[in-house]
C-alpha positions in Angstrom: 11.8 12.2 -19.2 13.1 12.7 -23.3 16.2 10.4 -22.1 14.4 7.2 -21.6 13.3 4.7 -24.4 10.1 2.6 -23.5 9.4 -1.2 -24.4 12.4 -2.5 -26.3 12.6 -6.9 -25.8 15.8 -7.6 -24.8 17.3 -10.4 -26.7 21.0 -12.4 -26.8 23.4 -11.8 -29.6 26.3 -13.7 -30.1 29.5 -11.6 -29.3 32.2 -12.3 -26.4 32.8 -8.8 -25.3 30.0 -7.1 -23.7 28.5 -4.8 -26.1 24.8 -3.3 -26.5 23.3 -3.0 -30.1 20.8 -0.3 -30.1 18.9 1.1 -32.8 20.5 4.2 -34.3 17.2 6.7 -33.5 18.0 4.9 -29.6 21.5 5.9 -30.0 20.4 9.7 -31.0 17.2 9.9 -28.4 19.8 9.0 -25.5 22.3 11.5 -26.8 25.4 8.6 -26.1 28.6 9.1 -28.3 29.2 5.1 -29.5 32.8 5.8 -30.0 33.2 6.0 -26.0 32.4 2.8 -23.7 29.1 3.0 -21.8 28.4 2.5 -18.5 25.1 0.0 -18.7 23.5 -0.3 -14.9 20.8 -3.1 -14.7 19.4 -2.8 -10.8 22.4 -2.4 -8.8 24.7 -4.3 -10.6 26.6 -2.4 -13.5 29.0 -3.2 -16.3 30.8 -1.0 -19.3 30.3 -2.3 -22.5 30.8 -1.1 -26.2 27.9 0.4 -28.1 26.9 -1.8 -31.1 24.6 1.2 -33.9 22.1 -0.6 -36.3 19.7 0.7 -38.9 16.2 -0.5 -39.4 17.3 -2.5 -41.5 19.8 -4.3 -39.4 17.0 -5.7 -37.3 13.9 -7.7 -37.2 12.1 -4.9 -35.3 13.0 -1.5 -33.7 11.7 -2.7 -30.4 14.4 -4.8 -29.7 18.0 -4.2 -27.8 20.5 -7.1 -28.0 23.3 -7.6 -25.6 25.9 -9.8 -25.2 26.2 -13.2 -23.4 28.6 -11.7 -21.0 26.1 -8.5 -20.6 23.4 -11.0 -19.3 25.0 -13.3 -16.9 27.2 -10.1 -15.3 24.0 -8.0 -15.0 21.2 -11.4 -14.3 19.3 -10.1 -16.9 16.6 -12.8 -17.7 16.1 -14.0 -21.6 13.3 -12.2 -23.4 12.3 -9.6 -20.5 10.6 -6.1 -22.2 12.9 -3.6 -21.1 13.2 0.4 -21.2 16.6 2.1 -21.9 17.5 5.8 -20.4 20.1 7.9 -19.8 21.3 8.5 -16.3 24.5 10.4 -17.1 27.4 11.6 -19.2 27.6 7.8 -20.7 25.7 6.2 -18.6 22.5 3.8 -19.3 20.4 1.9 -17.6 18.2 -0.5 -18.2 14.8 -0.9 -16.1 12.6 -0.5 -14.1 13.3 -3.5 -11.7 10.7 -3.5 -9.2 10.5 -5.9 -6.4 7.7 -7.6 -4.6 8.1 -8.2 -0.8 6.3 -10.9 0.9 5.8 -13.0 3.3 8.6 -16.1 3.5 5.5 -18.8 3.6 3.8 -17.2 0.4 7.3 -17.2 -1.4 8.1 -20.8 -0.3 5.0 -21.9 -1.4 4.9 -20.1 -4.5 1.6 -18.6 -4.0 2.1 -16.0 -6.5 -1.2 -15.7 -8.1 -2.4 -12.4 -6.7 1.0 -10.7 -7.8 0.5 -11.6 -11.3 -1.9 -9.0 -11.8 0.5 -6.2 -10.9 3.0 -8.1 -13.7 -0.2 -7.4 -16.0 -0.1 -4.0 -15.4 3.8 -3.9 -16.3 4.3 -3.6 -19.6 8.1 -2.5 -19.8 10.2 -4.2 -16.6 11.5 -6.8 -14.8 9.2 -7.6 -11.4 10.1 -10.3 -9.4 9.0 -11.4 -6.3 11.4 -12.1 -2.9 11.5 -12.7 0.6 13.9 -11.4 3.4 15.4 -14.9 3.3 16.7 -14.0 -0.6 18.3 -10.9 0.1 22.0 -11.6 0.0 24.6 -8.9 0.2 27.6 -11.1 -0.3 26.5 -11.8 -3.9 25.4 -8.4 -4.6 21.7 -10.2 -5.4 18.4 -11.2 -4.7 17.2 -15.1 -4.9 13.3 -14.2 -6.4 10.7 -15.4 -9.1 10.1 -13.7 -12.1 7.3 -14.0 -14.7 7.8 -15.8 -17.9 5.2 -14.8 -20.0 6.8 -16.9 -23.1 6.7 -20.4 -20.8 3.8 -18.8 -18.5 5.3 -19.3 -15.6 7.1 -18.5 -12.8 11.4 -18.5 -12.9 13.5 -18.6 -10.2 16.5 -16.6 -10.7 19.0 -14.5 -9.0 18.4 -10.8 -9.7 19.5 -7.5 -8.9 18.6 -5.5 -6.3 15.2 -3.2 -7.6 15.2 -0.3 -8.3 11.6 -0.1 -6.6 10.2 -2.3 -4.0 6.8 -2.6 -3.1 6.4 -4.4 0.5 3.3 -6.6 0.6 4.2 -7.5 4.3 2.1 -7.2 7.0 3.7 -6.1 9.1 6.9 -4.7 7.7 10.3 -6.8 7.8 12.0 -3.6 8.6 15.8 -5.4 8.7 14.7 -6.4 5.3 14.2 -2.5 4.3 17.9 -1.1 6.2 19.5 -4.3 4.0 17.9 -3.1 0.7 18.0 0.6 1.7 22.2 -0.1 1.9 22.0 -1.0 -1.8 19.1 1.0 -3.0 19.2 4.6 -1.4 16.5 5.9 0.9 13.3 6.3 -0.4 12.7 3.2 -2.7 10.6 1.5 -0.6 7.1 1.5 0.3 4.6 0.8 1.7 7.0 1.4 4.3 4.8 1.0 7.2 1.9 -0.8 6.5 1.0 -1.8 10.1 -0.1 1.9 11.3 -1.6 1.5 14.6 -4.3 2.9 16.7 -2.0 5.3 19.0 1.0 6.3 16.2 -1.9 7.1 13.9 -3.4 9.5 16.3 0.1 10.7 17.9 0.8 11.4 13.6 -2.7 12.9 12.7 -2.9 15.0 16.1 0.1 17.0 15.2 -1.5 18.5 12.2 -3.3 21.6 13.1 -5.9 21.1 10.8 -6.5 17.2 10.3 -7.0 16.9 14.9 -10.2 18.6 14.2 -11.3 15.6 13.1 -9.9 12.9 16.0 -12.6 11.5 18.4 -10.4 12.6 22.0 -8.2 9.9 22.4 -5.8 8.7 25.3 -4.0 5.5 26.0 -5.0 3.7 28.8 -2.8 3.1 31.6 -4.5 2.3 34.4 -8.7 2.6 35.4 -8.2 6.1 36.7 -8.1 7.1 32.2 -11.3 4.7 31.7 -13.1 6.7 34.1 -12.1 10.3 33.0 -13.6 9.9 29.7 -16.2 7.6 31.0 -17.8 10.4 32.7 -16.7 13.1 30.3 -18.8 11.3 27.5 -21.0 9.3 29.4 -19.8 6.3 26.4 -16.6 5.2 25.3 -14.6 2.8 22.4 -11.9 0.8 24.2 -9.5 -0.9 21.7 -6.6 -2.7 21.6 -3.7 -0.2 20.2 -2.4 -2.8 17.5 -6.3 -5.0 17.6 -7.3 -6.0 13.8 -10.5 -6.7 11.9 -12.8 -5.1 15.5 -11.0 -8.0 17.5 -10.7 -6.9 21.2 -12.7 -3.3 20.9 -14.9 -3.2 24.4 -17.7 -0.1 24.3 -19.1 1.0 27.9 -21.9 3.4 28.8 -22.8 5.0 32.1 -26.1 3.9 33.4 -28.4 3.5 36.3 -26.9 0.1 37.1 -23.4 1.7 36.8 -21.3 0.9 33.3 -22.5 -1.3 31.0 -20.0 -2.8 28.4 -20.2 -5.0 24.9 -18.1 -7.0 22.9 -18.1 -9.2 20.4 -17.0 -13.1 20.7 -17.5 -15.1 17.9 -19.1 -13.0 15.9 -22.1 -12.4 18.7 -22.5 -9.3 21.1 -22.2 -9.6 24.6 -23.0 -7.7 27.6 -21.7 -7.5 30.4 -22.5 -4.6 33.8 -19.9 -3.5 36.0 -19.8 -1.3 38.7 -16.2 -0.6 38.6 -13.4 0.6 36.1 -11.1 -1.8 37.6 -13.1 -4.5 36.5 -12.4 -3.8 32.4 -8.8 -4.3 32.8 -9.6 -8.2 34.2 -11.9 -8.1 30.8 -9.3 -7.4 28.8 -7.3 -9.8 29.6 -9.9 -12.3 28.9 -10.1 -11.1 24.9 -7.0 -10.0 23.8 -3.4 -10.6 25.2 -3.1 -9.6 28.6 0.4 -7.6 28.0 -1.4 -5.6 25.0 -1.8 -1.6 25.1 -5.5 0.0 25.3 -6.3 3.2 23.6 -9.3 4.6 25.0 -11.6 7.1 22.5 -14.9 8.9 23.0 -17.6 7.2 21.3 -19.1 9.4 18.6 -22.9 9.3 18.4 -22.5 7.9 14.6 -25.2 9.0 12.0 -27.0 5.8 10.9 -28.3 4.5 7.8 -31.6 2.6 8.0 -31.2 2.4 12.2 -27.5 1.1 11.5 -24.3 3.1 12.2 -22.1 3.1 9.2 -18.6 4.2 8.3 -16.7 5.3 4.8 -13.7 3.5 3.9 -11.9 5.5 2.1 -9.0 4.3 -0.8 -6.4 6.5 -1.3 -3.7 5.9 -3.2 -0.4 7.3 -4.9 -0.4 8.1 -8.9 2.8 7.8 -11.5 3.7 11.5 -10.4 3.5 10.6 -6.8 1.1 12.5 -6.0 -2.6 11.1 -3.9 -5.7 10.6 -5.3 -8.9 9.2 -4.1 -9.8 6.1 -6.3 -12.6 4.7 -4.0 -15.2 5.2 -1.5 -16.9 2.4 0.0 -19.4 2.2 2.8 -20.2 -0.4 5.9 -23.6 -0.5 7.8 -23.6 -2.3 11.1 -25.5 -5.7 11.2 -28.0 -6.0 13.9 -27.6 -5.5 17.1 -23.7 -5.3 16.4 -22.1 -1.9 17.4 -19.2 -2.4 14.7 -19.1 -1.5 10.9 -15.4 -3.6 10.3 -16.3 -5.5 7.4 -13.8 -8.1 7.9 -15.0 -8.8 11.4 -18.0 -10.2 9.8 -19.5 -7.1 11.3 -21.3 -5.4 8.6 -23.2 -4.8 5.3 -21.9 -2.9 2.1 -23.5 0.0 1.5 -23.9 1.3 -2.1 -23.2 5.2 -2.0 -26.4 5.8 -4.3 -28.8 4.2 -1.5 -26.5 5.4 1.3 -26.7 9.4 0.7 -30.6 8.4 -0.6 -31.5 7.8 2.9 -29.1 10.2 4.7 -29.4 13.1 2.1 -32.2 15.4 4.0 -29.8 15.1 7.4 -26.6 16.6 5.7 -25.8 20.6 5.4 -24.9 20.4 2.1 -24.7 18.6 -1.1 -23.7 15.4 -2.0 -21.2 16.4 -4.2 -19.8 18.5 -1.8 -19.3 16.1 1.4 -18.0 13.6 -1.0 -15.0 16.3 -1.6 -14.7 16.8 2.2 -14.0 13.2 2.3 -11.4 13.2 -0.9 -10.3 16.7 0.8 -10.3 15.2 4.5 -8.4 11.9 3.2 -5.7 13.3 0.9 -4.5 15.7 4.1 -4.3 12.4 5.8 -2.6 10.6 3.2 0.5 13.4 3.3 0.2 13.7 6.9 1.0 9.9 7.1 3.2 9.6 4.5 5.6 12.8 5.8 5.5 10.7 9.5 6.2 7.0 8.1 6.5 6.9 4.3 7.4 6.4 1.8 3.5 5.3 1.8 1.5 4.1 -1.5 -2.0 3.2 -0.9 -4.6 3.5 2.2 -7.8 2.4 3.9 -8.6 5.7 6.1 -11.7 4.9 8.6 -14.1 7.6 8.5 -17.6 8.3 10.3 -19.7 11.3 10.6 -21.7 12.0 13.9 -25.7 13.5 13.8 -24.8 16.7 13.1 -22.5 15.8 9.7 -19.0 16.1 11.2 -16.2 14.5 10.1 -14.2 11.7 12.2 -10.6 10.0 11.8 -10.8 7.0 13.2 -7.4 4.9 12.0 -5.5 4.4 8.4 -4.6 0.7 7.0 -1.3 0.2 5.5 -2.4 -3.1 3.7 -6.2 -2.1 3.0 -6.9 -5.5 1.4 -8.9 -6.1 -1.4 -12.7 -5.3 -2.1 -15.2 -8.4 -3.1 -16.5 -7.0 -7.0 -19.9 -6.8 -5.6 -18.6 -4.2 -3.8 -17.5 -2.1 -6.4 -20.8 -0.9 -8.1 -19.5 2.9 -7.9 -16.2 2.5 -8.5 -16.2 -0.3 -11.3 -12.5 0.8 -12.6 -11.0 -0.6 -9.0 -10.5 -3.6 -9.8 -8.2 -2.6 -11.7 -6.3 0.5 -9.8 -6.0 -1.4 -7.1 -3.1 -2.5 -8.6 -2.1 -0.3 -11.7 -1.6 2.3 -9.2 1.0 1.0 -6.7 2.9 -0.6 -10.3 2.9 3.2 -11.5 4.2 4.7 -8.2 6.8 1.8 -8.3 7.7 2.9 -11.8 8.2 6.4 -10.5 10.4 6.0 -7.8 12.3 3.8 -9.9 12.2 6.6 -11.9 11.1 5.6 -15.1 8.4 7.6 -17.1 4.5 6.4 -16.0 4.4 4.7 -19.9 5.7 1.7 -18.8 2.5 0.3 -17.7 
């Protein structure tokens, strides 16, 4: 984007008419005619302004844009913000990027924005603000939100324009808010568009891909006890999971034995067992574990390869960069603890395993090199992200759970559209993830907003 000037401090000038003062090199770069008015946009708001050309000896620094008070008020531009300016058409300019973070009502009400300050630190040029669905005001064409002022080192409340791009940090998403925002922003400017990708949504989307469906365990929606009986007889062991379950809650494993069916499930971190003679008894068990009206999905139980005698699972982080391309910046591994059959760290059922330790243990059981195996993980993760993005996007970040069976075959289990944070103690193999987890979403937001990657 040659017609973009990055990183200019916006300051107020004493002039009654709507005006903007630009350094002559910026005017040349943007290729505008100073003899004619310019349409200036900030977010969804716009105003016609006169352009005043200045030279280096007229400004204390060339990295400054001066605008009149009327422009600041009409466009709701906060004081002393650093923005980029770009040409968007014939005699049309835009200041930005304006990036909104959509958060929960309770987070907004209590101003719990410490986490979001990490995003702000990554954005060198642009306005970032936090808002909830209650702040959207179509009548005034503005959004109530908080932006961080570095001059006073605090979050400032303000009425701000609709943003150029939105990072949705709600779980699950506020779809009605998406619809309202898209009336002004247009389609394709909000991510993560779908954060709660339930197990059935995941399976349905991936199964439609001729390549990826080979990496899925056989699964079906549980409509009655006959579904459980069918897969149990076929595989001898199955997993029964709530379609919308989180953190391993409500998962039951069932296996055939000489007495009938043995099932295992976890309650408050403890593995409990129960013998059953009839698959119908499972339906009664589900009512005690999870809400009775929830749906369940049944999956064949993969004979998972073990690390030091315990099954393990890869959590592959997949993110879009400043060019809108998927990449894998980090891969983490969890292994089950004790007699747990879960590898879900959030459920307290697993321990973190450094990749070096993992491959020292499993290398001899793989039919390929460590490098080729990791490349296979990366390829599978990116293709999965592309498929989910086409179905539910725009998405910007995913946590994919992948296991490997005793023969070295990879299986896709599920995707988390809001993968959450990873403790620093787990970043041994990928120390850069501590900053990338914030930098990459901002880079993608800048890309969606139509600005250059150098903004961060």
